[in-house]
Structure formats: C-alpha cells, structure tokens
C-alpha positions, -999 to 999 in steps of 0.1 A, spaced: 390 -216 778 370 -196 763 380 -162 788 412 -152 771 396 -149 741 368 -130 753 394 -105 768 413 -103 735 382 -97 716 368 -62 741 405 -52 737 409 -55 696 372 -39 692 379 -11 717 410 1 691 389 11 665 375 45 683 399 61 691 411 92 672 441 100 661 458 136 664 455 137 628 418 135 626 414 160 652 435 184 630 415 178 600 384 175 619 389 211 630 405 224 598 367 210 579 349 227 609 370 262 605 362 260 566 326 252 568 318 281 591 345 305 572 321 298 540 292 300 566 301 331 576 309 341 536 273 333 529 261 357 555 280 387 548 269 382 506 235 383 517 239 409 546 255 431 511 230 421 493 198 431 513 219 465 520 215 473 481 182 459 481 172 483 514 190 509 493 169 507 460 135 504 485 149 535 500 158 554 462 124 542 447 100 561 480 121 592 477 117 591 439 80 588 446 76 614 474 90 636 450 71 628 422 40 629 445 52 664 454 54 678 421 23 663 411 6 680 442 23 714 435 12 714 400 -20 706 404 -22 735 431 -6 757 407 -37 752 380 -55 763 404 -89 749 425 -107 724 411 -141 745 403 -172 724 389 -164 741 355 -135 723 355 -143 695 373 -143 668 346 -115 683 331 -97 674 358 -111 641 365 -104 629 326 -70 641 327 -62 615 360 -74 588 339 -53 563 329 -41 560 294 -67 588 284 -101 563 293 -131 589 294 -160 577 311 -181 573 280 -159 547 270 -171 515 292 -189 489 275 -224 488 291 
C-alpha cells in the first residue's frame, strides 16, 4: 500500500527541477547583459588608462624639455669656476635659502 504513494511522490518531486524554454531564454538574456556590462567596464578602464599613460608621457616630455633647457642655459652661462661656484650653488637652492640661514 505504501509503494504507490512513494512513486507518486517521486514523480512530483522531479517536476520542479525542469527548466522551461522561457527560463532558459531569460537566463541567456541575463548572461548576455552581464557580459555586455563587463565589456563596457573593461573598455572604460582601458580608455582611462590610455589617458593616464598619455598624461604621464606628456609630463615626462615636459620634464625632459625643462631639464634640457636648464642644461643648455647653464652651459651658456659658462663653466662653473671657483669664483662663481658659491653663486651657482645659491642660485640652485630652493626658495632662495642660503646655508647661513640654517639654525645651529
């Protein structure tokens, strides 16, 4: 008497596991949307990194040009001799600070 109810229960319990075509279609659409969103994020990150690299390259070029200009202007002033070595050192100090201004 128990056997027919057991097989009937097993049949009903297996019905809930099947996916319908609509469920599979919805799942495919959701996966496509997630992939498109992930691709858009990756493209945005790539554009951001490209801008950052371009900015860094521009800053490096500007620094190299400034260094070259300072080097050529220092060369135009003539070689540093013992007479103008102190003046040269004072000119290169930041904010015009001299050695004598340090507290002892």
